[in-house]
KOLMARLO-114975 format. One record per residue: residue in one letter; x, y, z of N, C-alpha, C in turn; residue number from 0. Coordinates in Angstrom, 3 decimals. Last residue first. Example, Ala and Ser with C-alpha at 12.3 -4.5 7.8 and 13.67 -1.06 7.14 Angstrom:
<recs>
  type       n.X       n.Y       n.Z      ca.X      ca.Y      ca.Z       c.X       c.Y       c.Z  seq
     S    12.850    -2.250     7.080    13.670    -1.060     7.140    12.900     0.030     7.870    1
     A    13.190    -5.690     7.800    12.300    -4.500     7.800    13.200    -3.300     7.800    0
</recs>
This chain:
<recs>
  type       n.X       n.Y       n.Z      ca.X      ca.Y      ca.Z       c.X       c.Y       c.Z  seq
     N    10.971     2.598    29.334    11.815     3.782    29.158    11.029     4.953    28.596  299
     R     8.958     0.744    29.181     9.361     1.227    30.516    10.193     2.492    30.418  298
     R     8.893     0.282    26.440     7.728     0.884    27.094     8.092     1.451    28.458  297
     H    11.381    -0.938    26.029    11.093     0.349    25.394     9.927     1.044    26.081  296
     R    11.013    -3.349    27.414    12.015    -2.381    27.891    11.751    -1.000    27.317  295
     S     9.106    -4.541    25.754     8.751    -4.244    27.142     9.719    -3.226    27.736  294
     Q    10.583    -4.944    23.450     9.462    -4.007    23.412     9.030    -3.612    24.815  293
     E    12.355    -6.913    24.432    12.872    -5.638    23.927    11.771    -4.581    23.907  292
     K    10.614    -9.017    24.992    11.373    -8.392    26.078    11.888    -7.020    25.665  291
     R     9.742    -9.609    22.380     8.768    -9.189    23.391     9.469    -8.497    24.559  290
     Y    12.145   -10.439    21.208    11.444    -9.263    20.683    10.466    -8.721    21.719  289
     S    12.653   -12.741    22.691    13.596   -11.619    22.751    12.937   -10.336    22.267  288
     S    10.463   -14.319    21.905    10.619   -13.939    23.316    11.570   -12.763    23.468  287
     P    10.892   -14.618    19.092     9.696   -13.950    19.618     9.848   -13.492    21.066  286
     S    14.305   -13.755    18.231    13.302   -14.746    18.606    12.071   -14.001    19.128  285
     L    15.188   -11.610    15.470    15.123   -11.902    16.905    14.139   -13.042    17.128  284
     G    14.911   -11.203    12.799    16.264   -11.228    13.335    16.341   -11.479    14.822  283
     V    12.674   -11.284    11.205    12.853   -10.120    12.082    14.257   -10.057    12.668  282
     H    12.756   -13.622     9.681    12.288   -12.384     9.068    12.558   -11.138     9.900  281
     E    13.802   -15.628    11.317    14.283   -15.510     9.941    13.937   -14.143     9.354  280
     K    12.264   -15.356    13.610    13.688   -15.017    13.663    14.262   -14.827    12.270  279
     F     9.769   -16.264    12.647     9.925   -14.901    13.143    11.392   -14.482    13.147  278
     Y    10.322   -18.960    11.976     9.808   -18.026    10.969    10.084   -16.584    11.392  277
     K    11.068   -20.013    14.453    12.017   -20.033    13.337    11.618   -19.021    12.267  276
     G     8.671   -19.592    15.916     9.938   -19.008    16.349    10.956   -18.935    15.230  275
     L     6.805   -21.155    14.523     6.642   -19.699    14.568     7.958   -19.030    14.930  274
     F     7.882   -23.651    15.122     7.825   -23.214    13.727     7.666   -21.701    13.656  273
     S     7.491   -23.738    17.881     8.846   -23.797    17.334     8.887   -23.283    15.896  272
     Q     4.717   -23.802    18.161     5.469   -22.639    18.633     6.866   -22.591    18.036  271
     N     3.221   -25.138    15.105     3.579   -25.178    16.524     4.405   -23.941    16.871  270
     P     2.057   -24.422    12.646     1.963   -25.806    13.136     2.258   -25.932    14.620  269
     F     0.124   -21.397    12.763     1.428   -22.047    12.626     1.312   -23.460    13.195  268
     H    -2.227   -19.845    12.962    -2.222   -21.086    12.176    -0.815   -21.583    11.832  267
     M    -2.420   -17.796    14.709    -1.898   -17.466    13.382    -1.708   -18.704    12.508  266
     D    -3.278   -19.049    17.032    -4.146   -18.047    16.404    -3.732   -17.758    14.963  265
     T    -0.972   -20.603    17.588    -2.251   -21.249    17.260    -3.171   -20.284    16.523  264
     A     0.876   -18.593    18.160     1.147   -19.547    17.077    -0.143   -20.234    16.634  263
     I    -0.330   -17.483    20.400    -0.214   -16.678    19.182     0.036   -17.577    17.977  262
     E     0.024   -19.587    22.196    -1.337   -19.185    21.820    -1.330   -18.358    20.538  261
     K     2.818   -19.586    22.376     2.118   -20.778    21.891     0.702   -20.434    21.433  260
     I     3.288   -17.149    23.534     3.753   -17.356    22.162     3.068   -18.579    21.558  259
     S     0.337   -16.045    25.344     1.625   -16.730    25.248     2.002   -16.891    23.778  258
     K    -1.130   -12.768    25.448    -1.166   -14.189    25.105     0.236   -14.769    25.053  257
     S    -1.234   -10.127    25.780    -0.720   -10.883    26.930    -0.716   -12.385    26.653  256
     S    -0.183    -7.951    23.110    -1.049    -9.000    23.650    -0.395    -9.689    24.847  255
     N     1.649    -6.132    22.075     0.446    -5.618    22.725    -0.445    -6.666    23.377  254
     K     3.893    -7.481    21.001     4.055    -6.215    21.709     2.850    -5.880    22.582  253
     L     2.908    -9.699    19.741     3.939    -9.884    20.766     4.090    -8.629    21.620  252
     R     1.164    -8.436    17.953     0.634    -9.340    18.980     1.644    -9.566    20.100  251
     L     2.941    -6.966    16.355     1.892    -6.282    17.104     1.342    -7.161    18.222  250
     R     4.522    -9.024    15.241     5.119    -7.960    16.062     4.067    -7.308    16.950  249
     L     2.546   -10.418    13.788     3.238   -11.071    14.899     3.884   -10.038    15.813  248
     E     1.888    -8.484    11.877     0.862    -8.967    12.809     1.505    -9.635    14.022  247
     L     4.356    -8.310    10.551     3.806    -7.141    11.232     2.759    -7.565    12.256  246
     T     4.574   -10.899     9.517     5.539   -10.448    10.529     5.045    -9.209    11.260  245
     V     2.364   -10.926     7.693     2.451   -11.880     8.803     3.384   -11.369     9.894  244
     Y     2.937    -8.884     5.851     1.706    -8.832     6.649     1.801    -9.738     7.874  243
     N     5.396    -9.871     4.866     5.308    -8.543     5.459     4.070    -8.430     6.352  242
     D     4.732   -12.332     3.740     5.600   -12.304     4.923     5.522   -10.954     5.628  241
     I     3.240   -11.381     1.535     2.606   -12.214     2.565     3.421   -12.171     3.853  240
     W     5.249    -9.974     0.125     4.041    -9.296     0.600     3.370   -10.083     1.722  239
     E     7.062   -12.050    -0.402     7.494   -10.897     0.400     6.292   -10.136     0.944  238
     N     5.507   -13.725    -2.034     5.961   -14.200    -0.718     6.395   -13.049     0.177  237
     P     5.212   -12.105    -4.337     4.053   -12.427    -3.499     4.456   -12.911    -2.106  236
     T     7.977    -9.720    -4.384     7.366   -10.992    -4.753     6.110   -11.213    -3.911  235
     R     8.046    -6.313    -5.420     8.119    -7.318    -4.362     7.505    -8.604    -4.889  234
     R     7.458    -4.497    -7.309     8.873    -4.741    -7.025     9.078    -5.624    -5.801  233
     S     4.837    -4.136    -8.140     5.220    -3.673    -6.800     6.692    -3.792    -6.456  232
     V     4.508    -5.004   -10.812     3.782    -3.839   -10.315     4.417    -3.268    -9.055  231
     Q     6.242    -7.224   -11.086     6.258    -6.140   -12.061     5.639    -4.867   -11.492  230
     K     5.457    -8.870    -8.969     6.822    -8.333    -9.011     6.903    -7.139    -9.951  229
     V     2.862    -9.507    -9.807     3.065    -8.797    -8.538     4.451    -8.156    -8.505  228
     T     3.459   -10.899   -12.205     2.648    -9.682   -12.213     2.873    -8.853   -10.956  227
     E     4.972   -13.116   -11.388     5.521   -12.169   -12.367     4.775   -10.839   -12.326  226
     A     3.151   -14.381    -9.632     4.460   -13.918    -9.152     5.044   -12.869   -10.087  225
     L     1.030   -14.999   -11.377     0.810   -14.126   -10.222     2.128   -13.540    -9.743  224
     Y     2.333   -16.763   -13.091     1.802   -15.504   -13.624     1.544   -14.512   -12.496  223
     K     2.943   -18.824   -11.265     4.010   -18.140   -11.996     3.536   -16.793   -12.520  222
     P     0.416   -19.715   -10.389     1.343   -19.087    -9.439     2.455   -18.309   -10.143  221
     T    -2.178   -18.828   -12.767    -1.093   -19.704   -12.318    -0.221   -18.982   -11.298  220
     I    -5.539   -17.953   -11.729    -4.352   -17.760   -12.553    -3.255   -18.672   -12.016  219
     C    -7.768   -17.682   -10.031    -7.877   -18.436   -11.291    -6.744   -18.106   -12.263  218
     M    -7.625   -16.682    -7.553    -7.706   -15.694    -8.627    -7.791   -16.343   -10.006  217
     Q    -7.313   -18.902    -5.984    -8.497   -18.066    -5.756    -8.717   -17.088    -6.900  216
     E    -4.792   -19.727    -6.960    -5.985   -20.549    -7.210    -7.262   -19.740    -7.021  215
     A    -3.131   -17.770    -5.945    -3.270   -17.903    -7.397    -4.534   -18.690    -7.744  214
     Y    -3.352   -18.368    -3.218    -3.845   -17.081    -3.726    -4.046   -17.136    -5.236  213
     W    -2.141   -20.912    -3.194    -3.526   -20.760    -2.738    -4.123   -19.472    -3.287  212
     S     0.461   -20.372    -4.038    -0.401   -21.199    -4.892    -1.869   -21.071    -4.498  211
     V     1.555   -19.049    -1.887     1.265   -18.286    -3.100     0.307   -19.063    -3.997  210
     R     0.500   -19.588     1.388     0.995   -20.219     0.164     0.582   -19.395    -1.057  209
     R    -0.594   -18.832     3.749     0.685   -18.207     3.395     1.285   -18.816     2.125  208
     E    -3.483   -18.343     5.548    -2.954   -18.824     4.272    -1.680   -18.077     3.902  207
     S    -4.142   -17.168     7.997    -4.327   -18.615     7.840    -3.708   -19.178     6.569  206
     K    -3.535   -14.540     7.890    -3.397   -15.205     9.188    -3.524   -16.722     9.074  205
     F    -4.170   -13.627     5.339    -2.768   -13.925     5.655    -2.584   -14.657     6.979  204
     N    -6.734   -12.915     4.389    -6.432   -14.330     4.645    -5.023   -14.640     5.149  203
     A    -7.149   -10.227     3.821    -8.255   -10.988     4.418    -7.840   -12.367     4.914  202
     E    -4.777    -9.391     2.667    -5.270    -8.692     3.853    -6.354    -9.492     4.575  201
     V    -4.750   -11.114     0.430    -3.742   -11.254     1.490    -4.243   -10.604     2.775  200
     L    -6.878   -10.071    -1.056    -6.932   -11.455    -0.575    -5.944   -11.680     0.567  199
     R    -5.853    -7.543    -1.584    -7.104    -7.675    -0.827    -7.264    -9.087    -0.272  198
     I    -3.615    -8.221    -3.111    -3.437    -7.557    -1.816    -4.701    -7.682    -0.973  197
     F    -4.917    -9.364    -5.382    -3.992   -10.149    -4.562    -3.841    -9.536    -3.171  196
     E    -6.309    -7.181    -6.395    -7.056    -8.341    -5.904    -6.177    -9.208    -5.006  195
     T    -4.121    -5.555    -7.134    -5.118    -5.087    -6.165    -5.879    -6.254    -5.552  194
     F    -2.882    -7.173    -9.066    -2.171    -6.841    -7.836    -3.145    -6.388    -6.749  193
     I    -4.898    -7.194   -11.036    -4.462    -8.451   -10.412    -3.768    -8.171    -9.086  192
     I    -4.943    -4.481   -11.676    -6.158    -5.124   -11.167    -5.805    -6.422   -10.444  191
     D    -2.383    -4.123   -12.682    -2.777    -3.417   -11.467    -4.015    -4.049   -10.838  190
     A    -2.528    -5.714   -14.993    -1.557    -6.050   -13.945    -1.923    -5.380   -12.626  189
     R    -4.397    -4.383   -16.566    -4.769    -5.665   -15.961    -3.814    -6.036   -14.829  188
     P    -4.468    -0.824   -15.861    -3.958    -2.002   -16.566    -4.350    -3.284   -15.824  187
     R    -7.196     1.357   -15.638    -6.240     0.542   -14.901    -5.781    -0.641   -15.739  186
     K    -7.645     4.601   -16.545    -7.841     3.228   -16.994    -6.761     2.348   -16.380  185
     S    -9.083     7.320   -15.187    -7.888     6.485   -15.054    -8.213     5.050   -15.460  184
     H   -11.433     8.538   -15.523   -10.245     9.352   -15.753    -8.973     8.520   -15.707  183
     G   -13.834     7.343   -15.002   -13.111     6.907   -16.189   -11.883     7.725   -16.497  182
     R   -15.190     7.779   -12.748   -15.466     8.726   -13.836   -14.717     8.358   -15.107  181
     T   -14.032     5.865   -11.161   -15.397     5.610   -11.630   -15.811     6.590   -12.719  180
     E   -11.539     7.085   -10.659   -11.602     5.822   -11.398   -13.000     5.558   -11.945  179
     M   -12.267     9.361    -9.202   -11.516     9.489   -10.449   -11.662     8.236   -11.299  178
     H   -13.490     8.208    -6.984   -14.291     9.039    -7.892   -13.592     9.209    -9.235  177
     H   -11.235     6.928    -5.843   -12.392     6.139    -6.291   -13.237     6.933    -7.283  176
     I    -9.664     9.118    -5.149    -9.183     8.176    -6.164   -10.342     7.357    -6.724  175
     I   -11.289    10.215    -3.146   -10.925    11.012    -4.325   -10.507    10.094    -5.466  174
     A   -11.285     8.083    -1.349   -12.556     8.519    -1.939   -12.302     9.344    -3.196  173
     N    -8.617     8.024    -0.596    -9.156     6.902    -1.364   -10.487     7.257    -2.019  172
     L    -8.568    10.376     0.889    -7.773    10.281    -0.335    -8.272     9.142    -1.215  171
     D   -10.257     9.576     2.997   -10.660    10.681     2.125    -9.860    10.691     0.823  170
     Y    -8.729     7.493     4.096   -10.078     7.230     3.598   -10.522     8.336     2.634  169
     F    -6.436     8.927     4.865    -6.342     7.909     3.813    -7.724     7.588     3.233  168
     M    -7.515    10.461     6.959    -7.003    11.128     5.758    -6.918    10.152     4.592  167
     A    -8.049     8.409     8.790    -9.157     9.216     8.264    -8.739     9.928     6.978  166
     L    -5.402     7.564     9.261    -6.369     6.639     8.676    -7.554     7.400     8.082  165
     V    -4.335     9.846    10.460    -3.776     9.376     9.185    -4.766     8.444     8.496  164
     L    -5.866     9.872    12.816    -5.971    10.977    11.858    -5.454    10.570    10.484  163
     A    -4.979     7.520    14.018    -6.403     7.680    13.703    -6.610     8.786    12.676  162
     Q    -2.244     8.098    14.373    -2.662     6.999    13.494    -4.125     7.138    13.083  161
     V    -2.434    10.171    16.249    -1.884    10.444    14.917    -2.295     9.349    13.939  160
     V    -3.449     8.709    18.413    -4.216     9.831    17.862    -3.754    10.137    16.439  159
     K    -1.346     6.935    18.875    -2.657     6.410    18.496    -3.516     7.504    17.860  158
     R     0.683     8.725    19.638     0.859     7.888    18.454    -0.480     7.354    17.955  157
     R    -0.431     9.931    22.016    -0.078    10.714    20.829    -0.019     9.855    19.567  156
     F    -1.216     9.180    24.483    -1.840     8.481    23.356    -1.519     9.164    22.027  155
     P    -0.062    10.874    26.277     0.405     9.474    26.282    -0.162     8.655    25.123  154
     N     0.971    14.040    25.482    -0.178    13.141    25.336     0.307    11.692    25.287  153
     S     3.214    15.542    25.388     2.675    15.252    26.722     1.506    14.271    26.669  152
     T     3.841    16.162    22.799     4.558    15.029    23.402     4.047    14.686    24.801  151
     D     2.473    17.367    20.337     1.979    17.250    21.713     2.594    16.027    22.394  150
     A     3.229    17.257    17.706     4.024    18.107    18.597     3.635    17.953    20.066  149
     T     1.225    15.728    16.605     2.585    15.179    16.649     3.448    15.955    17.633  148
     K    -0.904    17.513    16.743    -0.942    16.304    17.562     0.433    15.642    17.664  147
     S    -0.083    19.504    14.905    -0.399    19.844    16.294    -0.340    18.617    17.197  146
     Q     0.194    18.011    12.540     1.333    18.750    13.108     1.114    19.025    14.588  145
     L    -2.455    17.152    12.219    -1.390    16.168    12.457    -0.156    16.833    13.045  144
     I    -3.638    19.617    11.680    -4.027    18.896    12.896    -2.969    17.851    13.241  143
     R    -2.373    20.158     9.245    -2.176    21.063    10.383    -2.569    20.388    11.696  142
     F    -3.296    18.006     7.630    -1.868    18.184     7.895    -1.648    19.047     9.130  141
     Y    -6.051    18.402     7.499    -5.513    17.187     8.110    -4.065    17.408     8.535  140
     D    -5.976    20.852     6.086    -6.555    20.778     7.435    -6.051    19.539     8.174  139
     T    -4.881    20.023     3.654    -4.154    20.985     4.488    -4.663    20.953     5.923  138
     F    -6.946    18.383     2.720    -5.640    17.793     3.001    -4.835    18.710     3.916  137
     M    -8.955    20.379     2.446    -9.165    19.233     3.335    -7.828    18.603     3.716  136
     R    -7.852    21.999     0.498    -8.041    22.543     1.852    -8.236    21.421     2.862  135
     A    -8.013    20.213    -1.641    -6.693    20.665    -1.189    -6.784    21.240     0.223  134
     E   -10.767    20.034    -1.914   -10.023    18.833    -1.527    -8.625    19.193    -1.033  133
     K   -11.317    22.678    -2.714   -11.934    22.132    -1.501   -11.163    20.923    -1.001  132
     E    -9.915    22.834    -5.109    -9.537    23.713    -3.995   -10.087    23.175    -2.677  131
     S    -9.379    19.424    -6.320   -10.061    20.716    -6.274    -9.541    21.557    -5.111  130
     V    -6.324    17.878    -7.553    -7.547    17.913    -6.752    -8.141    19.315    -6.766  129
     S    -4.390    15.679    -9.405    -4.879    17.056    -9.312    -6.221    17.052    -8.584  128
     V    -1.937    13.524    -8.323    -3.379    13.636    -8.547    -3.773    15.095    -8.383  127
     E     0.873    11.523    -9.212     0.341    12.811    -8.763    -1.122    12.911    -9.181  126
     P     1.414     8.918   -10.003     2.095     9.424    -8.803     1.633    10.801    -8.349  125
     T    -0.099     6.452   -11.185    -0.486     7.862   -11.151     0.132     8.506    -9.916  124
     T     0.855     3.916   -10.894     0.701     4.405   -12.261     0.349     5.886   -12.317  123
     R     1.125     3.746    -8.143     2.130     3.103    -8.993     2.062     3.624   -10.419  122
     S    -1.079     4.787    -6.914     0.094     5.657    -7.050     1.177     5.048    -7.922  121
     F    -2.814     2.614    -6.730    -3.099     3.669    -7.699    -1.861     4.515    -7.964  120
     I    -1.619     1.355    -4.556    -1.661     0.672    -5.846    -1.887     1.691    -6.958  119
     L    -2.090     3.169    -2.539    -0.711     2.916    -2.953    -0.658     2.223    -4.303  118
     M    -4.948     3.057    -2.484    -4.237     4.318    -2.662    -2.818     4.099    -3.167  117
     A    -5.729     0.484    -1.875    -5.935     0.965    -3.240    -5.163     2.246    -3.510  116
     S    -5.550    -0.074     0.814    -4.355    -0.315     0.007    -4.500     0.185    -1.420  115
     I    -8.064     0.195     1.866    -7.160     1.331     1.990    -5.959     1.169     1.060  114
     D    -9.680    -2.076     1.777    -9.770    -1.114     0.673    -8.867     0.111     0.812  113
     S   -10.189    -2.688     5.322   -10.164    -3.096     3.913   -10.183    -1.887     2.993  112
     V    -8.324    -3.033     8.226    -9.170    -2.125     7.456    -9.064    -2.508     5.989  111
     N    -6.467    -4.414     9.723    -7.879    -4.792     9.870    -8.844    -3.832     9.170  110
     R    -4.204    -1.726     9.557    -4.472    -3.101     9.992    -5.967    -3.309    10.227  109
     I    -3.353     0.738     8.938    -4.463     0.209     8.135    -4.828    -1.219     8.520  108
     T    -1.287     1.093    10.837    -2.419     2.017    10.794    -3.609     1.426    10.054  107
     E     0.532    -0.872    10.216    -0.098    -0.920    11.538    -1.345    -0.038    11.558  106
     Y     1.302     0.014     7.726     0.551    -1.236     7.821    -0.115    -1.391     9.186  105
     Y     2.582     2.486     8.483     1.483     2.437     7.512     0.648     1.177     7.694  104
     F     4.589     1.624    10.206     3.567     2.544    10.704     2.341     2.507     9.793  103
     N     6.080     0.056     8.410     5.483    -0.559     9.604     4.354     0.306    10.157  102
     M     6.893     1.973     6.564     5.981     0.923     6.127     5.327     0.235     7.324  101
     S     6.823     5.361     7.844     7.456     4.058     7.659     6.419     3.038     7.210  100
     M     6.103     8.351     6.076     5.769     7.385     7.121     6.385     6.033     6.799   99
     F     6.260    11.813     5.594     6.876    10.520     5.323     6.438     9.574     6.433   98
     M     4.331    14.497     4.283     4.681    13.602     5.383     5.302    12.330     4.840   97
     G     3.950    18.026     3.449     3.997    16.593     3.210     4.403    15.803     4.429   96
     I     3.465    20.916     1.446     3.415    20.273     2.754     3.420    18.770     2.509   95
     C     5.034    23.553    -0.425     4.361    22.261    -0.298     4.367    21.811     1.155   94
     E     5.918    25.873    -2.905     5.498    25.655    -1.522     4.757    24.324    -1.457   93
     L     8.053    27.591    -5.096     7.466    26.310    -4.690     7.128    26.308    -3.207   92
     D     9.165    29.774    -6.312     7.986    30.006    -5.471     7.327    28.713    -4.997   91
     P    11.227    28.846    -7.931    11.569    29.621    -6.724    10.390    29.811    -5.774   90
     S    10.562    25.393    -8.842    10.467    26.825    -9.104    10.766    27.590    -7.818   89
     A    12.803    22.661    -9.042    11.728    23.335    -8.321    11.738    24.811    -8.676   88
     T    13.816    19.339    -9.981    13.853    20.790   -10.183    12.675    21.392    -9.426   87
     Y    15.646    16.284    -9.988    14.714    17.170    -9.304    14.915    18.626    -9.732   86
     N    16.580    13.701   -10.835    16.408    14.829   -11.762    15.407    15.846   -11.216   85
     E    14.720    11.016    -9.162    15.924    11.795    -9.467    15.561    12.944   -10.397   84
     T    13.611     8.082    -7.397    13.369     9.433    -7.900    14.698    10.136    -8.135   83
     V    12.370     4.896    -7.305    13.615     5.655    -7.471    13.283     7.000    -8.106   82
     R    10.528     3.141    -4.846    10.524     3.907    -6.086    11.813     4.723    -6.128   81
     R    10.348     1.833    -2.428    11.153     1.213    -3.477    11.031     1.907    -4.829   80
     E     7.054     2.899    -1.366     8.417     2.435    -1.139     9.031     1.829    -2.397   79
     S     5.254     5.544    -3.112     5.365     4.365    -2.258     6.805     3.880    -2.199   78
     I     4.090     8.717    -3.155     5.229     7.905    -3.589     5.370     6.745    -2.611   77
     I     1.828    11.014    -4.211     1.929     9.798    -3.402     3.071     8.968    -3.968   76
     V     0.771    14.332    -4.198     1.808    13.395    -4.629     1.833    12.216    -3.666   75
     I    -1.718    16.432    -5.404    -1.310    15.551    -4.311    -0.352    14.516    -4.873   74
     D    -1.797    19.696    -6.583    -1.488    18.300    -6.920    -1.093    17.564    -5.647   73
     N    -2.106    22.374    -6.065    -3.243    21.477    -5.813    -3.043    20.079    -6.391   72
     K     0.321    23.432    -8.419    -0.550    23.756    -7.291    -1.769    22.832    -7.262   71
     R     2.125    20.582    -9.848     1.667    21.973    -9.800     0.764    22.186    -8.588   70
     V     4.673    18.525   -11.044     3.725    18.777    -9.958     3.410    20.265    -9.915   69
     V     5.512    16.123   -13.385     5.458    17.559   -13.116     4.347    17.798   -12.099   68
     V     7.628    13.429   -14.104     6.467    13.883   -13.334     6.587    15.386   -13.122   67
     N     8.822    10.888   -16.274     8.795    12.296   -15.894     7.494    12.651   -15.178   66
     E    10.202     7.778   -15.286     9.054     8.482   -15.864     9.030     9.925   -15.356   65
     T    12.234     6.491   -13.896    12.552     7.015   -15.241    11.379     7.730   -15.914   64
     D    11.186     6.298   -11.321    11.413     5.083   -12.115    11.495     5.425   -13.599   63
     I    10.392     9.507   -11.717    10.169     8.402   -10.796    10.197     7.120   -11.611   62
     T    11.876    12.707   -11.949    11.526    11.438   -12.586    11.338    10.398   -11.492   61
     Y    10.407    15.952   -11.438    11.368    14.902   -11.112    11.027    13.696   -11.973   60
     S     9.461    19.309   -10.601     9.503    18.170   -11.518    10.571    17.195   -11.055   59
     A     7.156    21.803    -9.451     8.342    20.962    -9.253     8.294    19.846   -10.285   58
     T     5.828    25.113    -8.890     5.903    23.837    -9.614     7.180    23.096    -9.236   57
     G     3.569    27.164    -6.866     4.744    26.890    -7.683     4.669    25.552    -8.399   56
     A     1.811    25.823    -3.998     2.181    26.943    -4.877     3.398    26.530    -5.694   55
     T     1.224    23.465    -2.788     0.315    24.576    -2.520     0.640    25.815    -3.334   54
     C     1.240    20.051    -3.195     1.850    21.280    -3.693     0.843    22.409    -3.509   53
     L     1.318    17.633    -0.697     0.459    18.521    -1.482     1.256    19.740    -1.901   52
     G     2.180    14.122    -0.135     2.357    15.563    -0.037     1.393    16.322    -0.923   51
     V     3.476    11.235     1.208     2.229    11.845     0.742     2.372    13.349     0.933   50
     F     5.579     8.437     0.985     5.487     9.894     1.025     4.129    10.325     0.488   49
     I     6.749     5.623     2.736     5.680     6.212     1.934     5.731     7.724     2.092   48
     F    10.106     4.285     2.442     8.903     4.615     3.197     7.853     5.130     2.226   47
     T    12.390     4.321     1.123    12.207     3.159     1.998    10.962     3.355     2.867   46
     T    13.179     5.354    -2.181    12.395     5.518    -0.963    12.320     4.210    -0.185   45
     R    16.228     6.231    -3.520    15.227     5.164    -3.444    14.486     5.292    -2.122   44
     R    17.497     8.814    -5.564    17.104     8.378    -4.224    16.050     7.281    -4.323   43
     P    20.294     9.933    -7.475    19.021     9.206    -7.399    18.753     8.736    -5.971   42
     E    21.739    13.115    -6.441    21.846    11.718    -6.835    20.468    11.053    -6.781   41
     K    21.265    15.561    -5.485    21.967    15.496    -6.765    22.041    14.075    -7.298   40
     P    18.287    16.832    -3.936    19.357    15.828    -4.042    19.984    15.834    -5.434   39
     L    17.723    20.031    -2.839    17.410    19.116    -3.932    18.548    18.119    -4.083   38
     P    17.038    20.577     0.631    17.988    20.620    -0.486    17.593    19.621    -1.568   37
     I    14.451    22.250     2.107    14.831    20.920     1.637    15.805    21.041     0.475   36
     K    13.536    24.694     2.758    14.560    24.130     3.637    15.110    22.804     3.121   35
     K    11.491    25.218     1.032    12.751    25.938     0.815    13.882    25.406     1.695   34
     A     9.261    23.910     1.937    10.023    23.303     0.840    11.381    23.955     0.658   33
     D     7.960    23.390     4.833     8.793    24.448     4.250     9.703    23.848     3.191   32
     D     6.704    21.439     6.308     5.868    22.425     5.617     6.667    23.571     5.014   31
     Y     6.629    17.951     7.264     7.355    19.189     6.952     6.431    20.138     6.202   30
     L     6.795    15.067     9.402     6.027    16.071     8.679     6.893    17.293     8.391   29
     V     7.203    11.599     9.739     7.882    12.897     9.711     7.031    13.853     8.892   28
     I     6.769     8.607    11.575     6.193     9.620    10.692     6.954    10.931    10.855   27
     D     8.601     6.701    12.751     7.276     6.327    12.260     6.735     7.320    11.240   26
     D    10.804     6.856    14.367    11.009     6.552    12.952     9.705     6.088    12.323   25
     D     9.444     9.351    16.436    10.474     8.321    16.286    10.799     8.118    14.802   24
     I     7.491    11.469    14.933     7.369    10.484    16.007     8.348     9.370    15.700   23
     F     7.978    14.986    14.251     8.079    13.569    13.926     7.825    12.731    15.171   22
     D     8.903    17.916    13.754     7.574    17.309    13.726     7.685    15.853    13.295   21
     T    11.202    19.179    13.486    11.020    18.531    14.791     9.650    17.866    14.871   20
     T    13.346    19.277    10.606    12.048    19.381    11.258    12.064    18.703    12.617   19
     K    15.188    19.336     8.488    15.427    20.117     9.710    14.119    20.340    10.478   18
     M    15.161    17.902     6.196    14.056    18.825     6.413    14.205    19.677     7.661   17
     D    17.476    16.324     6.302    17.227    17.181     5.141    16.200    18.258     5.447   16
     A    17.088    14.966     8.742    18.241    15.852     8.564    18.004    16.827     7.418   15
     K    14.788    13.480     8.225    14.781    14.444     9.327    15.925    15.441     9.198   14
     A    15.705    11.926     6.028    14.561    12.826     5.889    14.557    13.892     6.979   13
     T    17.810    10.458     7.172    18.061    11.360     6.052    16.949    12.392     5.939   12
     D    16.378     9.002     9.064    17.449     9.892     9.509    17.770    10.914     8.426   11
     F    14.694     7.497     7.412    14.130     8.542     8.260    15.194     9.499     8.783   10
     N    16.321     7.169     4.154    15.672     6.654     5.359    15.195     7.807     6.235    9
     T    16.903     6.477     0.875    16.509     7.560     1.762    15.766     6.980     2.960    8
     D    19.604     5.044    -0.706    18.371     4.743     0.018    18.083     5.871     0.999    7
     I    20.907     6.174    -3.722    20.969     6.305    -2.269    19.611     5.959    -1.669    6
     I    22.555     4.770    -6.416    21.241     5.104    -5.871    21.323     5.081    -4.352    5
     Q    25.260     6.020    -8.285    24.808     5.210    -7.158    23.459     5.707    -6.658    4
     R    24.842     6.227   -11.832    25.166     6.825   -10.544    24.586     5.969    -9.423    3
     K    24.348     5.351   -14.395    24.867     4.384   -13.432    25.351     5.039   -12.140    2
     D    21.148     6.679   -15.515    22.575     6.419   -15.625    23.024     5.529   -14.482    1
     M    18.160     5.729   -17.104    18.828     6.118   -15.858    20.309     5.783   -15.963    0
</recs>
């Protein structure tokens, strides 16, 4: 990769590039017209998750310097912090796709096991060839998501969209599971370790926030765990743990009537003050300020 500046692609960029009105705030953006999307001239770093389907033509790009070619009935999954560049597209390219924020993704899969395998798989296999039946299934999900996203009169629009996205993820994970069990994809040991780490975090982050504890459960050293997780995901184990914890705290402060002290107890913080310092360090606001801000948003 050369030394051109890497541009972080955010939701404002995505909405501007795609000229779409199918979106919910900075949570999810959908598009279905590849011809409207200008091919970037500079490297782009994703700050969200992209899931798309090529329905005609071909496209190519590099992701973290690896060449990728996408053809009809290929599903593309790009997770955050991946760098893409060197884009080309055939004149007959057609595709549908969606971008979703990491907060929206984690909120959607909250309290659900085994969904994270999809993103882990995408680290080594950014495109998956699927059958005509599976491609139609993805297209059906997409069209329903478009319809529900556009229905701004529905007070439960966001919840409905999340439920549909979760169902789609389950079906995508089923495709990936079948591929892996058929032996079409040999997983490196680093990916296996990362998968196990994420599953442990999803099950235990409310009570365990020490990297050493997770390493002990996996019978490896904290140093080896840290190196492996960083290699696979470009995040440290602490960053992954903090991400799950802060998202859970946001959701509880936003949706629960419990006091901050009660939330601190539920999340196994030593006391309310410790939770406050932790939350402000990672979110930039005190828990009470965040709760007031979310309350104002709901009223508006």
